[in-house]
C-alpha positions as CSV (number, residue, x, y, z in Angstrom):
1,M,22.1,-6.6,-28.2
2,I,21.3,-4.5,-25.2
3,Q,24.1,-4.7,-22.6
4,G,23.0,-2.1,-20.0
5,I,20.1,0.1,-18.8
6,L,20.1,3.7,-17.6
7,F,17.2,5.1,-15.7
8,D,15.9,8.6,-14.9
9,L,15.2,9.0,-11.2
10,D,12.2,11.3,-10.6
11,G,9.1,9.8,-12.2
12,T,10.9,6.7,-13.5
13,L,12.5,4.9,-10.6
14,A,11.1,6.9,-7.7
15,D,7.9,8.6,-6.9
16,T,9.4,11.8,-5.5
17,A,6.3,14.0,-6.0
18,P,5.0,13.8,-2.4
19,D,8.2,15.2,-0.9
20,L,8.7,17.8,-3.7
21,G,5.0,18.8,-3.1
22,F,5.6,19.0,0.7
23,A,8.4,21.4,0.1
24,L,6.5,23.5,-2.4
25,N,3.3,23.7,-0.3
26,T,5.3,24.5,2.8
27,L,6.8,27.4,0.9
28,L,3.4,28.5,-0.5
29,E,1.9,28.5,3.0
30,R,4.9,30.7,4.1
31,Y,3.7,33.3,1.6
32,D,0.0,32.9,2.2
33,R,-0.6,31.1,-1.1
34,P,-3.0,28.2,-1.7
35,P,-1.5,24.7,-1.9
36,V,-1.0,22.8,-5.2
37,S,-2.7,19.4,-5.4
38,L,-0.6,16.2,-5.8
39,D,-2.2,15.5,-9.2
40,V,-0.9,18.8,-10.5
41,L,2.5,18.3,-8.9
42,R,3.0,15.0,-10.6
43,T,2.7,16.7,-14.0
44,R,5.5,19.1,-13.1
45,A,7.8,17.1,-10.8
46,S,10.1,16.0,-13.7
47,Q,10.7,19.7,-14.5
48,G,12.4,20.3,-11.1
49,A,12.3,23.5,-9.2
50,R,11.5,25.5,-12.3
51,G,8.3,23.6,-13.1
52,L,7.2,23.4,-9.5
53,L,7.7,27.1,-8.8
54,E,5.8,27.9,-12.0
55,A,2.9,25.7,-10.8
56,G,2.8,27.2,-7.4
57,F,3.8,30.9,-7.9
58,G,3.2,31.4,-11.6
59,I,6.8,32.6,-12.1
60,Q,9.7,31.5,-14.3
61,P,13.5,31.9,-14.2
62,G,14.4,35.5,-14.7
63,A,11.4,36.8,-12.9
64,P,11.9,39.0,-9.8
65,F,12.5,36.9,-6.6
66,F,12.6,33.6,-8.6
67,D,16.1,32.9,-7.4
68,E,15.2,33.6,-3.8
69,L,12.1,31.4,-4.0
70,R,14.1,28.6,-5.7
71,D,16.7,28.7,-2.9
72,E,14.0,28.5,-0.2
73,F,12.3,25.7,-2.0
74,L,15.6,23.7,-2.4
75,A,16.4,24.2,1.3
76,L,13.0,22.9,2.3
77,Y,13.3,19.9,0.0
78,R,16.8,19.1,1.3
79,D,15.4,18.9,4.8
80,N,12.5,16.6,3.7
81,L,14.2,14.5,1.0
82,C,12.7,11.1,1.7
83,R,9.7,11.5,4.0
84,R,7.2,9.8,1.6
85,T,9.4,9.1,-1.5
86,T,9.3,5.5,-2.6
87,L,10.2,3.4,-5.6
88,F,7.3,3.0,-8.0
89,A,5.5,-0.3,-7.6
90,G,7.3,-3.0,-9.6
91,V,10.7,-1.1,-9.8
92,A,12.3,-3.2,-7.0
93,S,11.4,-6.4,-8.8
94,L,12.6,-5.0,-12.1
95,L,16.0,-4.1,-10.6
96,E,16.2,-7.5,-9.0
97,A,15.6,-9.1,-12.4
98,L,18.3,-7.0,-14.0
99,D,20.7,-8.0,-11.2
100,A,19.8,-11.7,-11.7
101,R,20.6,-11.3,-15.4
102,A,23.9,-9.6,-14.5
103,M,22.9,-6.6,-16.6
104,P,24.4,-3.4,-15.3
105,W,22.1,-0.5,-14.7
106,G,22.7,3.1,-13.6
107,I,20.9,6.4,-12.9
108,V,21.1,9.5,-14.9
109,T,19.1,12.4,-13.5
110,N,18.9,16.2,-13.8
111,K,18.6,16.3,-10.0
112,L,21.6,18.0,-8.4
113,A,24.1,15.7,-6.7
114,Q,23.4,17.2,-3.3
115,F,19.9,15.7,-3.5
116,T,20.6,12.7,-5.7
117,Q,23.3,11.1,-3.6
118,P,21.5,11.1,-0.3
119,L,18.2,10.2,-1.9
120,V,19.6,7.2,-3.8
121,A,21.3,6.1,-0.6
122,Q,18.1,6.3,1.4
123,L,16.3,4.3,-1.3
124,G,18.8,1.5,-0.9
125,L,20.2,1.8,-4.5
126,A,23.6,3.5,-4.0
127,D,25.6,0.3,-3.7
128,R,23.7,-1.4,-6.5
129,A,23.7,1.2,-9.3
130,A,26.7,0.8,-11.6
131,C,26.8,4.6,-12.1
132,I,25.0,7.6,-10.7
133,V,25.1,10.8,-12.8
134,S,23.5,13.9,-11.5
135,G,22.4,17.1,-13.2
136,D,25.6,18.9,-12.2
137,T,28.0,16.1,-12.9
138,Y,28.6,17.5,-16.4
139,A,28.4,21.1,-17.7
140,K,25.3,20.4,-19.8
141,P,22.4,18.4,-18.3
142,K,19.6,16.6,-20.3
143,P,18.4,17.1,-23.0
144,Y,22.1,17.4,-23.9
145,P,23.6,13.9,-24.4
146,D,26.6,14.6,-22.1
147,P,25.3,12.9,-19.0
148,L,24.3,9.8,-20.9
149,L,27.6,9.6,-22.8
150,G,29.4,10.0,-19.5
151,A,27.4,7.2,-18.0
152,A,28.2,5.0,-20.9
153,R,31.9,5.7,-20.3
154,E,31.5,4.8,-16.7
155,L,29.9,1.5,-17.6
156,E,32.5,0.9,-20.3
157,L,29.8,0.2,-22.8
158,A,29.1,1.7,-26.3
159,P,26.1,4.1,-26.2
160,G,24.3,2.0,-28.9
161,T,24.2,-1.0,-26.5
162,L,22.3,0.9,-23.8
163,L,18.7,1.8,-23.2
164,Y,17.6,4.9,-21.4
165,V,14.3,4.8,-19.5
166,G,12.6,8.1,-18.6
167,D,9.3,9.8,-18.3
168,D,10.1,13.2,-19.8
169,E,10.5,14.4,-23.4
170,R,14.0,15.7,-22.5
171,D,15.0,12.1,-21.6
172,M,14.1,10.9,-25.1
173,Q,15.9,13.9,-26.7
174,A,19.0,13.1,-24.7
175,A,18.8,9.4,-25.6
176,Q,18.5,10.2,-29.2
177,A,21.4,12.6,-29.2
178,A,23.5,10.1,-27.4
179,G,22.7,7.3,-29.9
180,M,20.8,5.2,-27.3
181,G,17.4,3.7,-27.5
182,G,14.9,5.6,-25.4
183,I,12.1,3.9,-23.5
184,V,9.2,6.0,-22.2
185,A,8.0,5.1,-18.7
186,R,4.3,5.8,-19.2
187,Y,3.6,5.0,-15.6
188,G,5.7,8.1,-14.6
189,Y,4.9,11.8,-14.5
190,L,5.0,12.5,-18.3
191,G,4.5,16.2,-17.7
192,N,1.9,18.3,-19.4
193,G,3.6,18.9,-22.8
194,T,3.5,17.0,-26.0
195,P,2.1,13.4,-26.0
196,P,4.8,10.8,-25.3
197,E,3.9,8.9,-28.5
198,T,5.5,11.8,-30.4
199,W,8.8,11.7,-28.5
200,H,10.7,9.5,-31.1
201,A,11.3,6.7,-28.5
202,L,12.3,3.2,-29.3
203,G,9.4,1.9,-27.2
204,W,7.0,2.5,-24.2
205,I,6.3,0.6,-21.0
206,D,3.2,1.0,-18.8
207,K,4.6,-1.1,-15.9
208,P,8.2,-1.5,-14.9
209,H,8.3,-5.2,-15.4
210,E,7.4,-4.7,-19.1
211,L,11.1,-3.7,-19.7
212,M,12.1,-7.3,-19.1
213,Q,9.8,-8.5,-21.9
214,F,11.2,-5.7,-24.1
215,L,14.7,-7.0,-23.4
216,H,13.6,-10.6,-24.0
217,D,12.2,-9.8,-27.4
218,R,15.6,-8.4,-28.5
219,D,17.8,-11.2,-27.3
């Protein structure tokens, strides 16, 4: 029986792409580069600064000036963390349904704590989430299982009784490594890599509320 739910943040609970895109396009303008469309940004948002800088500047970690651009990008994002970021449609109702069922839920993200904590607070979730695990809470972020296993310890629940909902292949890899059931949020960003149907997930949802039906079917 499922006893708790863990969620990814970017692309699963919250649509953060508009503010990530604002920071990236502000940086691109600073260097006389053309902006990146929101449609493209949504495919890279779950990859964090690495994916966004690759989309905008065509560079990867290790390239000259990557670290400098990353630091500039993160500073811009920190100053514009929740201008247009919102919960995805249906997420608020889903969390209310989980609360009504007295089912604990938490957040496990690769976003650094300096961004996660204030963003979750501004979204009104900080006092409701049973745990909040950021990308630097443990030495190894997703796709390693460490953050999910740490969240399970915080919830005092066995990993096998938890579901992890995410929109990136790394989420499903982390869930599998942690011994949790992985649920793909197909309404999220999904990235531009392999099809989500190949991610060895326990299931898929196209709307947030479908998670409740998934739980009902397993009661």
